Structures are given as structure tokens and as C-alpha cells.
C-alpha positions as CSV (number, residue, x, y, z in Angstrom):
1,M,44.7,23.8,-3.6
2,A,44.9,20.8,-2.3
3,A,47.8,17.9,-1.8
4,E,47.1,14.1,-1.3
5,V,48.9,12.6,1.0
6,L,47.7,9.2,1.6
7,V,48.6,7.0,-1.3
8,V,46.5,4.8,-3.0
9,P,47.7,1.3,-3.5
10,P,47.4,-0.8,-6.9
11,Q,43.5,-1.9,-7.4
12,P,43.1,-5.7,-8.8
13,P,41.2,-6.4,-11.4
14,R,37.5,-8.0,-9.8
15,T,36.3,-10.6,-11.3
16,T,33.3,-11.3,-10.1
17,M,11.4,18.1,-5.7
18,S,14.5,21.6,-5.1
19,S,12.4,24.7,-4.9
20,R,9.0,24.8,-3.2
21,A,6.1,25.5,-5.1
22,T,4.1,28.2,-3.2
23,A,0.4,28.0,-2.2
24,S,-2.1,30.4,-2.9
25,A,-4.3,30.1,0.3
26,V,-3.9,32.3,3.9
27,T,-5.0,30.8,7.0
28,D,-7.9,33.4,7.4
29,D,-9.9,31.4,4.2
30,L,-9.7,28.5,5.9
31,Y,-10.8,29.5,9.2
32,R,-13.8,31.2,7.2
33,M,-14.6,28.2,4.9
34,F,-14.2,25.6,7.5
35,L,-14.3,26.4,11.0
36,S,-17.4,27.8,13.4
37,N,-17.1,30.6,15.8
38,K,-17.4,27.8,18.8
39,Q,-14.6,28.2,21.5
40,T,-11.8,25.3,20.8
41,E,-12.1,22.0,22.9
42,R,-9.1,20.7,24.7
43,S,-8.5,17.1,25.9
44,D,-6.7,16.1,28.8
45,E,-3.6,13.9,27.9
46,T,-2.2,11.2,30.3
47,P,0.7,9.3,29.5
48,A,1.3,5.6,29.6
49,A,3.4,4.4,31.8
50,P,6.6,2.5,30.1
51,T,7.6,-0.9,31.5
52,T,11.1,-2.8,30.8
53,A,11.8,-6.1,29.2
54,H,14.8,-7.6,28.0
55,V,15.6,-10.6,26.0
56,Q,18.7,-11.9,24.0
57,P,18.4,-14.1,20.8
58,R,20.5,-17.0,20.3
59,V,23.6,-16.4,18.1
60,T,25.4,-19.9,17.3
61,T,28.3,-20.9,14.8
62,L,27.3,-21.9,11.2
63,P,29.2,-24.4,9.2
64,Q,29.7,-23.1,5.7
65,P,27.9,-25.0,3.2
66,A,28.0,-24.8,-0.7
67,P,26.2,-21.9,-2.1
68,T,23.2,-22.5,-4.2
69,G,20.7,-19.8,-6.0
70,C,17.5,-20.2,-6.5
71,S,18.3,-21.5,-9.8
72,G,20.0,-24.1,-8.5
73,N,23.8,-23.6,-10.3
74,G,24.4,-20.1,-8.6
75,V,24.6,-18.1,-5.6
76,T,21.2,-15.5,-5.7
77,R,21.5,-13.1,-2.6
78,T,18.7,-11.9,-0.5
79,V,19.6,-9.0,1.9
80,I,18.0,-7.6,5.0
81,V,18.8,-4.3,6.6
82,I,17.8,-3.0,10.1
83,A,18.4,0.4,11.6
84,G,17.0,2.2,14.3
85,I,17.9,-0.5,16.9
86,D,19.6,2.7,19.2
87,G,21.5,-0.1,21.4
88,N,17.9,-1.3,23.0
89,P,18.3,-5.2,23.4
90,A,14.5,-5.6,23.5
91,R,14.6,-3.6,20.1
92,F,17.1,-5.4,18.6
93,R,15.3,-8.6,19.5
94,A,12.1,-7.4,18.0
95,A,13.7,-6.6,14.8
96,M,15.3,-10.1,14.5
97,E,12.1,-11.9,15.1
98,Q,9.7,-9.9,13.1
99,T,12.5,-10.5,9.5
100,R,12.3,-14.1,10.3
101,Y,9.2,-13.9,7.5
102,A,12.1,-12.7,5.5
103,S,14.5,-15.1,5.9
104,A,12.3,-18.0,5.9
105,I,11.2,-17.3,2.2
106,A,15.1,-16.5,1.2
107,K,16.0,-20.1,2.6
108,H,13.1,-21.7,1.3
109,N,14.2,-20.5,-2.3
110,G,18.1,-21.4,-1.4
111,N,19.1,-17.7,-1.4
112,R,22.0,-17.0,0.2
113,L,20.9,-14.4,3.1
114,E,22.6,-11.2,4.2
115,Y,21.9,-9.3,7.1
116,A,23.2,-5.3,7.6
117,F,23.0,-3.1,10.3
118,L,23.3,0.5,9.8
119,G,24.5,1.9,13.5
120,G,22.4,0.7,16.3
121,A,25.1,-1.0,18.2
122,L,25.7,1.8,21.1
123,S,22.9,3.1,23.5
124,P,22.6,6.7,23.9
125,S,24.7,5.9,27.2
126,F,27.3,4.0,25.0
127,G,25.8,0.8,26.6
128,E,27.4,-2.3,24.7
129,E,24.7,-5.2,25.3
130,V,23.5,-4.8,21.4
131,L,26.9,-4.2,20.1
132,A,28.3,-7.5,21.7
133,Q,25.5,-9.4,20.1
134,L,26.3,-8.1,16.7
135,V,30.3,-8.6,17.7
136,T,28.9,-12.5,17.9
137,L,26.7,-12.5,14.9
138,R,29.7,-11.0,12.7
139,K,31.7,-13.6,14.0
140,S,30.1,-16.6,14.0
141,G,26.8,-16.6,12.3
142,S,24.1,-18.0,13.0
143,V,22.6,-21.5,12.3
144,E,19.3,-20.3,13.5
145,L,19.1,-17.7,11.0
146,G,20.8,-19.4,8.4
147,V,23.4,-16.5,7.7
148,N,27.2,-16.9,7.2
149,P,29.7,-14.8,9.0
150,E,31.0,-12.7,6.1
151,D,27.1,-12.0,5.2
152,V,26.7,-9.9,8.2
153,H,27.5,-6.5,7.7
154,L,28.3,-3.6,10.5
155,V,27.8,-0.5,9.0
156,I,29.0,2.3,11.4
157,G,26.7,4.7,12.7
158,P,27.4,8.5,14.1
159,R,27.6,7.4,17.7
160,E,29.8,4.1,16.9
161,M,32.1,6.6,14.9
162,Q,32.5,8.9,17.9
163,A,33.2,5.9,20.3
164,L,36.7,5.3,18.4
165,S,38.0,7.9,20.6
166,I,36.4,6.1,23.6
167,V,38.9,3.1,22.5
168,A,42.0,5.2,21.5
169,D,41.9,6.8,25.5
170,R,42.0,3.0,26.7
171,A,45.7,1.5,27.5
172,E,47.2,0.5,24.4
173,D,46.3,-3.1,23.0
174,S,42.8,-2.7,25.5
175,G,40.6,-5.0,23.2
176,G,36.9,-5.3,24.6
177,E,33.7,-5.7,22.6
178,L,33.7,-2.1,21.3
179,H,37.1,-2.5,19.8
180,E,36.0,-5.7,18.1
181,Y,33.1,-4.2,16.6
182,L,35.0,-1.1,15.0
183,K,37.5,-3.8,13.7
184,H,34.7,-5.5,12.0
185,S,32.8,-2.5,10.8
186,V,33.0,-1.0,7.6
187,F,32.4,3.1,6.7
188,F,29.7,1.8,3.8
189,E,28.9,-1.1,2.1
190,C,27.7,-1.8,-1.7
191,I,26.3,-5.5,-2.0
192,G,25.3,-6.8,-5.5
193,P,24.7,-10.1,-7.6
194,A,27.7,-12.3,-7.9
195,S,28.5,-11.2,-11.1
196,M,28.3,-7.4,-10.3
197,P,30.8,-5.4,-11.9
198,D,33.1,-3.0,-10.3
199,S,30.8,0.2,-11.5
200,G,28.2,-1.3,-9.0
201,Q,25.3,-2.0,-11.1
202,R,22.4,-3.5,-9.7
203,G,24.2,-2.9,-6.0
204,I,22.3,-2.1,-2.8
205,W,24.7,0.7,-1.4
206,L,24.5,0.8,2.5
207,K,25.0,3.6,4.6
208,T,23.6,5.1,8.0
209,T,23.8,8.9,7.0
210,P,23.6,10.3,3.2
211,F,26.8,10.3,0.9
212,G,27.0,14.0,0.8
213,D,30.1,15.3,-1.8
214,V,32.1,12.6,-0.4
215,V,31.6,9.9,-3.4
216,G,34.6,9.5,-5.5
217,K,36.4,11.3,-2.8
218,L,39.4,9.4,-0.5
219,P,40.7,11.1,3.2
220,G,43.6,13.3,2.8
221,V,44.8,16.9,3.9
222,G,44.0,20.0,1.9
223,V,45.8,23.1,2.1
224,H,44.0,26.2,2.7
225,G,44.6,30.4,2.9
226,A,47.7,32.3,2.3
227,D,49.7,30.7,5.1
228,G,49.6,27.1,3.9
229,A,47.5,26.1,7.1
230,S,46.3,22.3,6.4
231,R,43.3,20.5,7.8
232,A,41.9,16.8,7.2
233,E,38.9,16.7,4.5
234,W,37.9,14.5,1.8
235,I,39.7,15.4,-1.5
236,A,39.6,14.1,-5.0
237,C,41.9,10.7,-5.6
238,P,44.5,11.1,-7.9
239,T,43.6,8.1,-9.9
240,P,40.2,7.8,-10.6
241,L,38.6,4.8,-8.8
242,S,35.6,2.7,-10.0
243,P,32.4,2.8,-7.1
244,V,33.5,-0.3,-6.0
245,A,37.1,-0.1,-5.7
246,W,36.3,3.7,-3.9
247,K,34.6,1.8,-1.8
248,D,36.9,-1.0,-1.1
249,E,39.8,1.9,-0.5
250,V,37.8,3.9,2.0
251,N,37.1,0.9,4.1
252,R,40.3,0.1,4.0
253,R,41.4,3.1,5.3
254,W,39.1,3.1,8.0
255,R,39.8,-0.8,9.0
256,K,43.3,0.8,9.1
257,A,42.7,3.6,11.8
258,T,40.0,1.1,13.9
259,A,42.8,-1.6,13.8
260,D,45.0,0.6,16.5
261,P,42.6,3.6,17.7
262,W,45.8,4.2,20.4
263,R,48.2,4.1,18.2
264,C,46.8,6.3,15.2
265,K,45.9,8.8,17.9
266,Q,49.7,8.8,18.7
267,E,50.9,9.2,15.3
268,D,52.4,12.5,13.8
269,P,50.0,15.0,13.8
270,S,51.1,16.2,10.5
271,T,49.8,13.3,9.0
272,H,46.0,14.1,10.0
273,R,44.6,10.6,10.0
274,W,43.3,10.7,13.6
275,S,42.2,14.2,12.9
276,F,40.3,13.2,9.7
277,W,38.1,10.3,11.4
278,Q,37.3,12.7,14.2
279,S,36.1,15.7,11.7
280,V,33.8,12.9,9.4
281,A,32.3,11.3,13.3
282,S,31.1,14.8,13.8
283,G,29.9,15.7,9.7
284,C,27.9,12.2,10.4
285,Q,26.1,13.5,13.4
286,R,24.9,16.7,12.0
287,E,23.9,14.8,8.8
288,H,21.9,12.0,10.7
289,A,20.2,14.9,12.6
290,H,19.2,16.6,9.6
291,G,19.4,14.6,6.8
292,L,20.0,15.6,3.3
293,Q,17.3,16.5,-0.1
294,M,19.6,14.2,-2.4
295,P,21.8,11.6,-0.3
296,T,22.8,9.8,-3.3
297,K,24.5,12.3,-4.8
298,N,27.2,11.6,-7.5
299,L,26.5,7.7,-6.8
300,D,24.9,7.3,-10.2
301,L,22.5,5.0,-8.9
302,A,19.9,5.3,-12.3
303,G,22.6,4.5,-14.3
304,N,23.7,1.2,-12.9
305,D,20.2,0.2,-12.0
306,A,21.2,0.3,-8.3
307,I,19.5,1.4,-5.2
308,A,20.8,3.0,-1.9
309,V,19.8,2.4,2.1
310,F,19.8,4.8,4.6
311,A,18.9,5.3,8.0
312,C,18.9,9.3,8.7
313,Q,15.7,10.9,7.6
314,P,13.7,12.0,10.9
315,A,10.5,10.7,10.2
316,P,8.1,7.6,12.3
317,F,8.2,5.5,9.1
318,G,10.5,3.9,7.0
319,T,9.6,4.4,3.0
320,T,10.9,4.3,-0.5
321,R,11.9,7.5,-2.2
322,R,13.1,8.7,-5.6
323,S,14.4,11.2,-8.0
324,L,12.6,12.1,-11.0
325,R,13.6,13.0,-14.6
326,V,11.1,14.4,-17.2
327,D,10.9,12.5,-20.3
328,A,9.3,15.2,-22.8
329,E,9.4,12.8,-26.0
330,N,6.4,10.6,-24.0
331,N,5.2,13.3,-21.4
332,L,6.4,11.1,-18.2
333,L,8.0,11.3,-15.2
334,L,10.8,8.1,-14.9
335,A,12.5,7.3,-11.6
336,A,16.2,8.5,-11.7
337,D,17.7,7.9,-8.2
338,L,16.0,5.5,-6.0
339,W,16.9,4.8,-2.3
340,L,14.8,3.4,0.7
341,D,15.1,5.3,4.2
342,L,14.8,4.0,7.4
343,G,13.2,6.3,9.6
344,S,15.0,6.4,13.2
345,A,13.3,9.3,15.1
346,S,10.9,7.5,17.3
347,D,9.7,4.1,18.9
348,S,8.8,2.8,15.3
349,L,10.9,0.5,13.8
350,Y,11.6,-0.4,10.4
351,W,13.8,-2.8,8.4
352,A,14.7,-3.4,4.5
353,V,14.6,-6.1,2.2
354,A,15.6,-6.4,-1.2
355,S,16.4,-9.7,-3.2
356,Y,17.4,-10.8,-6.8
357,C,15.8,-14.0,-6.8
358,S,11.9,-14.2,-8.7
359,S,10.6,-16.6,-6.6
360,T,11.7,-14.6,-3.4
361,K,10.4,-11.1,-5.1
362,Q,7.1,-12.8,-5.8
363,A,6.9,-13.8,-1.6
364,L,7.4,-10.8,-0.3
365,A,5.2,-9.0,-3.0
366,A,2.6,-11.1,-1.1
367,A,3.6,-10.3,2.1
368,H,4.2,-6.7,1.5
369,K,0.9,-5.9,-0.3
370,P,-0.7,-2.7,0.9
371,P,-4.2,-2.0,1.7
372,T,-6.6,-0.6,-1.3
373,P,-8.4,2.1,-1.4
374,D,-12.3,2.3,-1.1
375,R,-13.3,4.1,-4.0
376,S,-17.0,3.7,-3.3
377,M,-16.8,7.3,-1.2
378,D,-17.6,10.0,-3.8
379,A,-15.4,13.1,-4.0
380,A,-17.5,15.4,-1.9
381,E,-17.4,12.6,1.0
382,L,-13.4,12.3,0.9
383,Q,-13.2,16.7,0.6
384,F,-15.5,16.7,3.7
385,D,-13.0,14.3,5.6
386,V,-10.2,15.9,4.6
387,S,-11.3,19.8,5.3
388,A,-12.4,18.6,8.6
389,T,-9.0,17.1,9.3
390,L,-7.2,20.4,8.1
391,S,-9.5,22.4,10.4
392,S,-9.0,20.6,13.4
393,L,-5.3,21.1,12.7
394,V,-5.7,24.8,12.7
395,Q,-7.7,25.1,15.5
396,H,-5.1,23.1,17.5
397,E,-4.1,24.9,20.6
398,Q,-1.0,24.1,22.5
399,R,0.4,26.0,25.4
400,V,4.1,26.5,26.8
401,D,3.0,26.3,30.5
402,A,-0.1,27.6,32.6
403,L,0.8,30.7,32.7
404,T,1.3,31.4,28.6
405,P,-1.8,32.3,26.4
406,P,-2.7,29.1,23.8
407,T,-1.0,29.4,20.7
408,Q,-1.9,27.6,17.5
409,P,1.2,26.5,15.8
410,Y,-0.3,24.9,12.9
411,A,-2.5,28.2,11.9
412,C,-0.5,28.7,8.7
413,V,-1.2,25.6,6.7
414,E,0.7,27.0,3.6
415,R,4.2,26.7,5.4
416,L,4.1,22.9,6.0
417,V,5.8,20.5,3.5
418,G,4.9,17.1,4.0
419,Q,6.1,13.8,3.0
420,L,3.6,10.9,2.1
421,G,4.4,7.5,3.8
422,P,3.0,4.0,3.7
423,V,-0.7,3.0,4.1
424,V,-2.8,1.7,7.5
425,L,-6.1,1.0,8.0
426,G,-7.8,4.1,10.0
427,G,-10.6,6.5,9.4
428,R,-14.1,6.0,9.1
429,D,-14.9,2.8,11.3
430,N,-10.7,1.8,11.1
431,D,-11.3,0.0,7.6
432,E,-10.2,3.0,5.4
433,A,-7.1,3.0,3.4
434,M,-5.2,6.1,5.0
435,R,-1.6,7.3,3.7
436,V,0.5,8.5,6.4
437,V,1.6,11.8,5.9
438,Q,4.5,13.5,7.8
439,F,3.9,17.3,7.8
440,S,6.7,19.5,9.0
441,T,8.1,23.4,9.2
442,A,10.4,25.6,11.0
443,G,9.9,25.9,14.4
444,V,7.1,23.9,15.2
445,E,6.6,20.0,16.0
446,D,6.2,17.8,13.1
447,V,2.2,16.1,12.4
448,L,1.5,13.0,11.2
449,M,-1.5,12.8,9.6
450,L,-3.8,10.4,8.1
451,L,-5.2,11.1,4.5
452,S,-7.8,8.9,2.6
453,E,-5.5,6.8,-0.2
454,A,-8.6,7.2,-2.4
455,Y,-8.8,11.2,-1.7
456,L,-4.7,11.2,-2.9
457,Q,-5.0,9.0,-5.2
458,L,-7.9,11.7,-7.2
459,A,-5.8,14.9,-6.0
460,L,-2.4,13.4,-7.4
461,K,-4.5,11.7,-10.8
462,T,-2.4,13.8,-13.1
463,H,1.1,13.3,-11.3
464,L,-0.2,9.3,-11.3
465,Q,-0.8,9.4,-14.8
466,H,3.1,10.4,-15.8
467,T,4.9,8.7,-13.5
468,F,5.4,4.9,-12.7
469,G,7.1,2.4,-9.9
470,T,10.0,0.9,-10.6
471,Y,11.5,-2.8,-10.1
472,M,9.3,-5.5,-10.0
473,R,6.8,-5.5,-7.2
474,G,8.4,-7.4,-3.9
475,A,11.7,-6.7,-5.5
476,R,12.9,-4.0,-2.7
477,G,10.7,-2.5,-0.1
478,V,10.6,-1.3,3.4
479,A,8.4,-2.9,6.2
480,G,8.1,-2.0,10.1
481,Y,6.0,-0.6,12.8
482,L,4.5,2.6,13.2
483,V,4.1,3.6,16.5
484,L,1.7,6.4,17.5
485,R,1.7,8.0,21.0
486,D,-2.4,8.5,22.0
487,Q,-1.1,11.4,24.3
488,Y,-0.1,13.1,21.2
489,A,-3.3,12.8,19.0
490,I,-4.8,15.9,17.8
491,A,-8.8,15.9,18.8
492,L,-11.0,16.1,15.6
493,K,-13.2,19.0,15.9
494,V,-16.0,18.9,12.7
495,P,-17.2,22.5,12.8
496,D,-20.9,23.4,13.0
497,L,-22.0,20.3,14.8
498,S,-23.1,20.4,18.8
499,A,-21.0,19.3,21.6
500,S,-22.4,15.8,21.5
501,E,-22.8,15.5,17.5
502,R,-18.9,16.6,17.3
503,E,-18.0,14.1,19.7
504,D,-20.0,11.5,17.1
505,A,-18.3,12.4,14.1
506,A,-14.7,12.4,15.7
507,T,-15.4,8.7,16.6
508,Q,-16.5,7.9,13.1
509,L,-13.8,9.4,11.5
510,G,-11.5,8.1,14.0
511,T,-8.1,9.3,15.0
512,R,-6.6,11.3,12.2
513,L,-3.8,13.5,13.7
514,W,-0.9,13.0,15.7
515,R,1.8,15.5,16.8
516,L,5.5,14.1,16.9
517,P,7.7,14.9,19.6
518,V,11.8,15.0,18.6
519,H,12.7,12.5,21.1
520,L,13.1,9.2,21.5
521,Y,11.1,7.2,24.1
522,E,13.4,3.9,24.5
523,A,9.9,2.0,25.7
524,D,10.6,-1.6,26.1
525,E,7.0,-2.5,26.3
526,V,6.8,-1.3,22.7
527,A,9.7,-3.5,21.4
528,D,8.1,-6.4,23.3
529,A,4.9,-5.7,22.1
530,I,6.7,-5.7,18.5
531,A,8.6,-8.5,19.3
532,K,5.5,-10.6,19.9
533,A,3.0,-9.0,17.3
534,P,0.7,-11.8,15.3
535,T,1.3,-12.0,11.7
536,V,-1.1,-9.4,10.4
537,P,-1.5,-7.8,6.6
538,P,0.1,-4.8,6.2
539,G,-1.8,-1.4,7.3
540,S,-3.4,-3.3,10.2
541,P,-2.8,-2.5,13.6
542,I,-1.4,-4.9,16.3
543,P,-2.3,-5.5,19.9
544,S,-0.6,-2.5,21.4
545,P,0.5,-1.1,24.9
546,P,-1.9,1.0,26.8
547,G,-1.5,4.6,25.3
548,T,-0.2,3.3,22.1
549,T,-1.3,2.6,18.4
550,I,0.7,0.2,16.5
551,F,0.4,-0.9,12.9
552,Y,2.5,-3.1,10.9
553,T,2.9,-1.2,7.6
554,A,5.2,-2.0,4.1
555,T,5.7,-0.7,0.5
556,D,8.0,-1.3,-1.9
557,T,9.5,0.4,-5.1
558,M,5.9,-0.1,-7.1
559,D,4.3,2.5,-5.1
560,P,4.8,5.9,-7.0
561,L,3.1,7.8,-4.2
562,T,5.3,7.0,-1.2
563,G,8.6,9.4,-0.3
564,L,6.8,12.5,-2.7
565,A,6.9,15.9,-1.0
566,V,3.5,17.6,-1.0
567,K,2.0,21.2,0.2
568,W,-1.2,22.4,0.7
569,R,-3.1,24.5,-1.6
570,F,-6.5,26.1,-2.6
571,A,-8.5,25.1,-5.5
572,P,-12.1,26.6,-6.5
573,G,-14.9,24.5,-5.2
574,G,-18.3,24.1,-6.9
575,S,-20.2,25.9,-4.1
576,G,-17.8,28.6,-5.2
577,R,-15.5,28.5,-2.2
578,D,-11.7,27.4,-2.4
579,M,-11.4,24.0,-1.4
580,P,-8.2,22.3,0.1
581,T,-6.2,19.8,-1.7
582,L,-2.7,18.4,-2.1
583,H,-0.1,19.2,-4.7
584,V,3.3,18.0,-5.2
585,V,6.5,19.8,-4.7
586,E,8.4,20.1,-8.1
587,S,12.2,19.0,-7.4
């Protein structure tokens, strides 16, 4: 039984894959087929020493021009969504600097430019330097960027939600930049074309963490137990609201709480208004740390031709992701819900760009074109590279300390679940189109692997034959910088070679494996390198600080492989041995 205590005011009309497949292979087979009996080698690891830098971008007031779209007779929007700033001024400067290409394209085509920031206003120590710059941008806009104040969207993140209690504990009406940020923030947002209906058709939903089960629900009080104990929770709206009206109502209640947090905390506890937002803050922190398999649940993105953007996946890259539905009549896999996820778990820095202007889409498509695979290598050569990479991962040893025997954490490769990411230039002679894949399993660090794009298109040929990308190329995509630390690279160890031959083979094949520790580095020298990066084609490395490798990457919704979940399995080979290959994890 549930009782709603917060009344919804009348709404004015608007005019404007998941069970995992099992693998048949066992680790012993992998050892027997691809590994020699030679003793495993280990290389010394020397971390790079970080330096610091600090630059603040110029933000000024923008006069309000009459809107003109790319057609000359309306408003056509281009939206830039930035995440992963983590309250770091150097990262904020880098993000603003490296998204100028998109803003320049939008301005050239007469688009209305909008910026959205998913969390990231506060540093881990709750430093407010970036927050202050975001507040200025939200209040005054920017002539330099060509953005109006009302077109800057501050979408609250878990850390910023926790800071609500900091403001509430200050003296009544204390003000301050943190309070100003909270007053101008939204819980989530939906941006769309000028004619977007209340259903959110063709909209772009923005939220830092997954939606979970809250779609269509409002802050309220649920009654639980025989004693009638109550608690704050999301409950069904007594009067069903359209998606956009629901969004507006939740944001209205959030703004009511942030307008005067001190007074909200002093209210009668029976209203549960303060405890509700405190419980939401805790829930958002958990969602941000672990993510959800289906973050768009109940939004009906497919039915409304809409997308969503999040910043919650624990990955060192951003990517486009989708759920698939089966068209049995035509034997096709079609995209259902589609979302863009901006990884925020490392030094990497990513943003999303979406446009409703055809000219801007075409320009973004040219700017975001990924490397194409070299099809001159035959299947046997591609398979050799994959086998060498996988065997090197299995052989890799780690020690907890000098007194603990080494372990091989990645020996059970059949347990690893991978997510396909963007394409970079690496591999043989650092000139091969390589797909970035993050592999995860319980109890060990994630590992990043580079696999030949030509190999993946061959291994996943059946899936590609039945799957299509979505939307016009360049319309909706993710770009940014993938940062990898050399100290976490795993050396390639091709079996059955002498030490000198193995070294030559590893040099020719290039680095293909990195461990992914779970902490943030907050290294300003990396952010400075990104801010100063020259314009390079997607997939290319940029000049990087010592001890790091940084790739510029880009992908969009036309790529049918990005975001897919994959696992290793073994297929019969021509020599009578099982060969490792990848298959898609059905969901």
C-alpha cells in the first residue's frame, strides 16, 4: 500500500544481451594449444611522475540574438554533452577546448548550440573551482562559445547531490557558489527539436546515472509493514503524466528542495521531503559505481525515436550502446533503445554530440570517421595475432607483495565478458585498425585488449549480416581521448620463440593489453596534453606525457559493433585444434 503526499499541480498543455552465454573452452586447452613450457617473463614497471597545471577558460555574457536554424526559418539544435570532468579545472579546460570543433560547426550552420554537463562540478575533496565556472556559464552564457545562458544545462551528479547536506548545514540563507549551482541544476533533462511534443519524441534524455525504476514516478511516501511505518521513496503518480511533464514535475520538486536546503531540512520529518532527496543521493552513488544493464528502462526511447546520454559505465572510453529486438519476419536484429555512455573511470575524457541539422550531421560524420580495417591480412594471420594476445593474457602473472607467490588472474578466459568500444590505430607497425575491448569478471581487475577490426568483422560476420546501425552517420556520436598508462601494459609473449625472437615479435605486433585499475588518477599533465592536442583523425595517438599513450577516438550510432557484449569460445580449427574466437552475448 502506498500513499502520495506531494500533490501534482495541473499541467498546462505544451505547444511546442541478459543471460550470458556459456563458453565450451577450458583453460587447460588454451595452455596446451598456444603456450610453450618456457618460464614466464616479467618486466619492470616504472610509473610516470605527474605534474600540475591550471587554466581557467574565459566566460562572458552573450547578448540574446533572434534564433535562426540551418534552414534560416527556425531553431535547429546541436547539443554537446560533457562528463568526467571530476571537478578538475585542467580537465574542464581540456573538455571545453576540444569540443570547439563541434561548436564551430554548429555556429557555422546557424544552429542553436546547447551545452550539458553531467555531474563533475565538484572534486573528490568537494573543491568548487569548476563548479564556480559552471555557475558563471549558466548565468551569463558565453560570447566566445556562442551559447546562451538558458542553453546551459547542469545535470546533477551523485557528488553534487551529496553536497545538498553541506548547504543545509550552513547558516540560513548563507548563499555561496555551491548553493547557486544546486539552484540552477536539474535532476534530469530532455532536449529536443523546437517542435518536440510532450512524449519526448526525437528527444535527448540526459541523466548522470541510470533511470532504473523511477520513470513515471514522483517523490512520495510509501507505507510499509503492519505497524504502518513510512519511508520516502519513488511512488506511482496518481495522475499519469506525459514523459516531458513528468520530467518537469520532478525537476520542480528538486528545485523546491534546493531553493532553501536549510529550511527543507528543518521541515516536519513526517513530510519525508528531506529524507527523500538524501536517500536518492545514496542511490545515485551506488548506480554511478555499478551502472545497470538497462539504464533506459521504461523510457520507451525506441517508440519515441529518442536517445539518452549517461555518465556511469566503469570504462576508460565512451561509446554508443543499444538493446536489440528481433524482426523474425525479415530475420534482422534492429536497434530498440539507444543510449550513449561517457565512461568516467580513468584519465580518459569523453563527450557526446547530437544534432538535428543535416549540414552539421554531415560535417560531424567527416570529423568522426573511424579508421577502416586492412583486409589484406588472411584469416590465419589474424587468428595468429588473436591467439598470441590471448595466450599472453593467460600467462600474465601478478604478485600482491614480495612474499606472496605469483598468480595468473586471467587464466579463466571463459569467464571474461567484454564490451566493444571505439577503433584506434595500433597493432602491427601501429598502423592497423584495432577495436578497443574492455574485459571484466568478478574478483580481478578489468583488462583492456586491442583486437583487429578485420578479425572482429570476420568473427562476428553473422551478427553483422543481421544488424544495422541507426540514424544518419554523424547525427549522434561519442568522441574523446582514451588514456592508457604504460606501467599497466601487459607484455606480449608469443609462444615457442627464443627470447630475442619474442622481443622482435612483440615489437612488430605492438602493445595490445593493459590492466585497468579502478581508481582515478587526476593527472593534470594528461589533461593539459589533451587540451593542447592537435587535430588528428579518429583513432590516432596524440603527443602524450611520458608513461602514457593517448588516442583520440570517435564513434557514432551507425557503428553496429560498438557497445556489444562478447565472450570467448573455442571453435574447431583446420589443424584439428580448437581456436579462440568471440561470440556475442545474447540479451
